[in-house]
N, C-alpha and C positions, 0 to 999 in steps of 0.2 A: 395508392401505395400499398403494397403487400408486405406486411410485417409478420415475421415468423420467429418462434423460439425453437431452436433445435438442440436437443440434449443427447450427447454421446457418453455412455457410461461404461467403465471397465473396472476390473478389480483394483487397479492402481490409482485411478482418478476419474472424476466426472467433469466433462467440459460442456459449457452452455454457451451457445452462440445466438445472438439476436441479429436478424438480417432485415434489410429494407430493400425490396425489389432485387433480392439476391446478393446485395452488398453487405458485408459484415460491418455492423455499427457498434456492437458491444460483445465482449468476450470475457467469460469467467471460467476459472479452473478451481475445482474443489478437490483438495488432496486429503486423504485420511490422516496423514501424519502432520498436516499443517492446516488444521481446521480454522474456520472463521471465528474470530473472538469478539468483534465489535458487537456491542449489545449485551454481552455477558455481565452479570451482576455478582459482585464478590463482597463477602464480609471480611474486611482486612484490619490490619493494625498499623498505626502510624509508626514508621521506622525512624524517620528523620524529618525535621522541619528546618528549612533554610530560608530565612527572611531575605537574605541577600539576593536570591534569585526569585523571590516571591513564589516559593513552591514547597511542597512536602512530598516525601517518598513513602509509599504505602506498601507494606508487605502483604502480598496476596498469594504467596506460595510459588511464585515463578522465579526463574533464574535471576532476573533483574527486578528490582522494586518498581512498582507503578509510579508514574509521574503525575502529581496533582498540583496544577497551578492554582494560585489563590483566586484567579478569575473564574475557575471552574468549581469553586465552593459555593453551592447554591444556598438560597434562603431556607431551604427545607432540611438542611443538614441535621439540625437539632432533633427534628421529628424522626428521622431515620436512626439517629443514635439512640433515642429512647427505646426503639424496637430492640436494639442490641443490648439493652439493659443499662445504658449509660444515660442518666437523666440530667447530668450536669451540662451547663452551657459550654460552648467552645470558648476557651480562654481568649482574652483580648490583650493586645499589646500595641501601644502607640508606635507609630513609625519613628525610628531613631532619628532620621534626618528631619529636624524641625526647622524648615526653611520656607520662604515664600513660594519657592518653586516645587515644593512637595505636592504630589497629587492629592486632590481633595476627594472625599468619599462621595460616591454617587448616591448612596443611601446610608442610613445610620440605624443600626438595631443593637440589641444587647450582646451581639457577638462580634461586631466590627467597630473599629475606630480607625479612621483614615483608610477604610477599605482593607485593612490588614488583619487577618485572623491569626491566632496562634493555637495550633493544635497541640495537645499533649502527646509526648512520645509514649507509645504503648496503648493508647486508647483505641477502642474499636470504632470502625467507620464503615459505612456502606457506600460502595462506589460502583460505577458502571464504566466499562471500557468504551472509549470514544475513538481511539486510534490504535491500530495494531503495532507490534514492535517492528522497527526498521533498523537494519544493521545491528549496532551494539546498543541501541536505545530500547528501553522497556516500553510497555504500553502506556498510553496517556489515558487518564480517567477523569471522571466528573462525579460530584456528589448529587447532581440533578438526575435522578433515575427516571427513565421512561420505558414503557413496554409497548412495542408496536404490534398492531394487529392488521387485519386486511383493510379496514376502512378508517380506523381510529388509532391514535397513540394515547395511552393512558398515562397520566402524570399524578402519582400518589402525593398526597399532602399539598396539592396545589389547587387553586380555584379558577385558573384562567381557561378560556376557551379560544383556541386558535384555528384559523382556516388556511389551508394551503394557498400560497400565492398564485399557484398555477390555475386555480379556479378564479377566473376573471369576471364572470357574470355576477353583477351586483345582487340581483334577485335571488340567485342560487346561493350566494354567500350568506345573505340574510336568512334564507330558509334553513340552511344548515346550522347557522349559529343559534337560531331559535330552537331548532330540534335538539341540538347538543345541550343547551341549557335545560331543556325539559327532561332529558333522560339521565343527566349527570348526577351521581350520588354525592352526598356531602364529603368534603375533604379530598376531592379528586379534581384534577384538571383534565382537559381533553383537547387533542389536536385532530382536526378532521383532515384526512389525507385526500389527495387529488382523485383517487379512484372512487371516493364516496360521492362524487358528482352525480346527481339525479337518482341517488339511492333512497329507498324508503326508510321510514323510521324503524320498521321491524328489522331490516338488515343491519342498521347501525346499532340497535339495541342488542341484537344477538351477538354482534362482534364485541360490544362493550361488556356483556356478561361473561364471555370467554376470557377477556382480559382481566376482569375482576377475580375470576377463579384462579387465574395464573398468579395474580398479586397475592391472594390469600395463601397460596403455597409458598411464595417467596417470604411472606411475613413469618410463617411458621418456621421456615428454614433459618431465618435470621435469629429468631428467638432460641432455637435449639442447637445450632451449629457453633463450633468454636473456631475463631479466626486463626489462620487464613482458610477460607472456605468458599467454594463456588456455590452460590445459592440459586442462580438461574442461568441457564445456557440458552442463548438465542438459536434460531434456526441456522442450519448450514447454508452455504452459498446457494446451492441449487434450489432449496426450499424458499429461501428469501427472495430469489429472483421471481419465482412463481407468485409469491405473496405480493411483492411490490410492483412487478412489471407486467404481469399477465392481466391486461386490461381489454376492454371491448374492441380496441383497434388492432389487436393481435389476431391474425387470420387463423393460425394453427400453432399448436405446440406438438412437436414430433419427438418421440422418445424411443431409443433403440433397446432399452432394458425393460423386460416385462415386470420385474419387481418395482422399479422406479415408476414405471407407467401406472401401475396399480395404486401406489402411494399418492402420486400427484392427482390421479383421477378421483380418488376418494376425498382428498383434501378440497379439490375444486367443487365437487358435488356438494360438499358440506358448506363451504363459504360463499360460492357463487355458482349455483346450479346452471344458470343460463350459459355459462362458458364451458361447461363440461364436455359438450359435443365437439369442441375444438381440439381436445386432447386426443392425439392419435398415436398408435403403436407402430413403429417402423419394423417391417418384417423381412425386408430384402437382405440377402447375404452380403451385398456390397456395403461398405462403411457408410453410415448416414452422412458424415462430413464430406466424404468423397462424392456421394450422390448429389449433394447440394453445393458442390464446388467451394466448400468452406476451408478445406485443408490447405489448398494453395494460397488462400488469403491469409491464413494463420501464419504461414511461413514468413511473410513480410514483417510480422510483428517482432521477430527475433533478430532481424538484421539491422545494422546501423544505416543502411541505404534503403530508401523507400522511393521506388520509381513512380512517376506521374504520367498520365495519359499523353500529355503534350510533348514528352521527351525530357522534361526537367526531372529533378530528383531532390529528395531531402536527405541530409545526413544528421542523424540523431545521436548525440554523445551524452553519456551520463557521467557527471562528476560528483564529488562529495557534496558540494554546495548547491549545485543547480543542474538542470538539463539544458544543453545548448543545441539548437537546431539551426542548420545552415541550409539556405535555399539556393539551388543551382539551376541554371536554365538549360544545361546540357546542350543539345544541338538545336533547340527550338528557336526558329527565326521565321515565323509566318509572315512577318511584316518587315519592311526595310527600316521602319522607324524603331529605334532601340527602346524608347520610353514605352511604346505600346506593347512591344514584346515582353518587356520587364513587368508591366502591369498585369498582363494576362497570366504570366507564370506565377506572379505573387498572389493573384486572386485564387488560382487553382491550389497553390501551396497553402493559403489560409484555410481553405476548406479541408484539405488533406491533413493539415496539422491538427485541426480540431478533432477530426476523426481518429487520428493516431493517439492523441492524448487520452481519449475515452477508451480506445481499444487496449492500450498498454497500461491504462490506469496510472498515468504519470502525474505526480503531485509535487507541491513545493514551488520553488522559483524556476521559471522557464524563460530563457532568453532566445529570441528568434532573430537571425540575421537574414533579412529579406534582401532581394536584389535592389540596388539603389534606384530610387525614383526622384526625379528633379522637381516634379510638379506637386505642390502641397495638396491639390485636389485628389491626385492619385493616391497619395499617402493616406488621406482620409478614407478613400474607398476601401483600402486594405483594412483599416481599423474598423470601419462599419461592417465589412464582410465578416470579420472575426467575431464581433459582438453578436451578429445575427446567428452565426454558427454555434456559438457558446450558449445560446438560449436553450439548445437541445440537451445540454450537459446537465446531469443531475447533481454533479459536484459544484460547489461554489467557486466561481472563477472571477478574478479581477484582472483587468489589463489596462495598460497605459498606451496612449497614442504613439505612433512611430516617431522615433527620435531623428535628428538630423543625420545620424550615422546609419539609418535604416534598420535600427533595432526596435523590437517590440518586447516589452517585459510583461510577463504574466505570472500570477500566482494562482495555483489550483489546489483545492482542498485535497489533502492527503489523508486517507483513512487506513489504508493497508499498503503492503508492499506492492510495487508495480510488477507487471507480468515477467519482466526480466529477472528481478530479484527472487520471485517465486519459483521460477523454472530452472535457473542456473545456479551453480555453486562456483565459488572463486577457484580459479585455476591453481593447482598445486605447484605448477612449474613457474608461472609468471607472476603469481600472487595478485592477479587481477589487473596487471598493467597492460597485458597484451604484447609485452616485449620480453625477449630472452637475451641473456648476457651472451656476448660473442665468445666463441670457443677460445680465441686467442687471448681474451681478457681473463678467462678462467685459468688458462695455462700460466699466464703471468702471475696470478694470485698464488698458484701452487708453487711456482718458482720462488716467489717472495717468502712464502711460509717455510720452505726448505732452507733458505738462507738464514732465517732467524733461528730455526731449529738447530742448525749446525753450530751457531754461536752459543746457544743456551743449554745444549744437551750433548752428552757424550754418546748417546745411543746411535748406532749406525745401521740398524735394520728396522725398516718400517713397512707397514701395510697401508696402502692408499685405496680407499673406496670412493668410486665416482660413477657418474652416469656412463653407460656404454659408449656414447658418442665421444666423450672426453677421453675415455680409455683408448679408444681407437686412434684418436688424434695423438695421444702420447706415444703410441707404439708405431706410428706411421713412418715409413721410410727405412732405408738400410741403417743409417745412423739416426735412430729416432730421438725425439726430445727426451724420452725417459732415459735412454742410454747416456745422453749428454749430461743430464742432471745428476745421474749416479756417479759418472766419471768426474764431474766438476766438484761435487761435494763429498766424495769418498763415502757414498751411502749405497745400501742395497734396498731397493723399493719394490715390493710386490704389489702390482695393480689388480684390484678386484672390482669387477663390474657390479653395479647395484642399480636396478631399475627403479627402486623406490626413491632414489635421490633425484632431484631436479638437475637441470643442466648446469646451474651455477653453484651447486652444492658439492662439497667433497669432505671426506673425513680421514684423518690420519690416526693409525692405531700403533701401539707399541707391539713389536713382535714377541717380546718376553711374556707380558701378562695380558695382552689383548685389550688394554684399556685405551679409551679415546683420549688422545693428547692434542686434538685440533686446537683447543682454546688455551 
């Protein structure tokens, strides 16, 4: 299998595509105005504590306060607070509901009783962003700070050593654990990443030393800055892809920007010289995404309909609570037996859905309506196929077996906005519904408004501002609706076209003083 990372950079955005044998399997977009925030560390202030929802809100200088759930308050919070100049313990408060059904603490220390901490309003706290803002929700944060590097993740004030679950070889896991214990300084923990497999002690030690220097800068910032303050900014999307996903199994990294090529080349030569020769500069005048046939694959990411090779297709719908995916067979009927046709379409759909969730970075609750299967063995085949495909997903995924109604429920880890939310804005005309009010209904509303105005006001000359299509409809015909309304209500109405108004909007103004009297 040929795996490639292809990077297209322009003044407005940087796009990163990862392909396997020419097929797009991962896609990232880096916008200057919408930078990646996951991993950023802030010195904040506790704004509110709400025991009812087991959460606190932290002021970190953003539009919305950061959301800190009690389960994300780590055992090292006190150590981080002491850096900020607050040596007092986190206050403790027993759970108000003292009943046999109340949750019991998983651990007990001098900060927690029944697992419920109470933070003081206004106290300083060090937090790290774990989820980016989605819709009208602020960022989600944790007090368990970690600093990722190429081979390791440094955990300040921790003593644990962890090894990536993707490293399955027992001997290699044992070697890396022993190596990590040997190089780890006091009061630090370490997680060994998947790319550290078969790496030497020197490579890990070099990476660890860089992380320690980064932490020393963060410590200094925490001690000197006043909250709310950003004390550490993680790499942007493009750099983090190179750091995390550029491994030995990648055949090439192709970049069409000379400046970005030099930056990535220098970084790779520093942290992994063996891979530096795989970084190439793309010189052709043709767009790099066009040359590698990525552009046409990206277009399918933005449509609700996703075609499949067999002739079937998926319909992907985003709602407030979940994402719903419908599987349709289209004209596919390779076999006279309906069950076999349905099984083949569902198996192809399972593979395509897994790919689409990764490409679109869809998270949260996902419900899939597969084509009905009668045989329990065939339903299990769909479930097993999805489990196999999701092993390739870097996000945490949980799924349930197919129900009697042919539904499969999935939860997928959501860290940032999906590709649709990042790329599109809500339509000013339909407010995101995809539906426009019929002209006849808008005209009915205008007529109703005029009837109420006639009863409540003596003013007989009005100005009506509306969308050009509504103005056209009002003036249509020899005896237009506007003429009839004026005659019926003994009014004079001047219609003014306004392109800034949507189809369903209209505004009435007084002719005397030009004030808006719509409401």
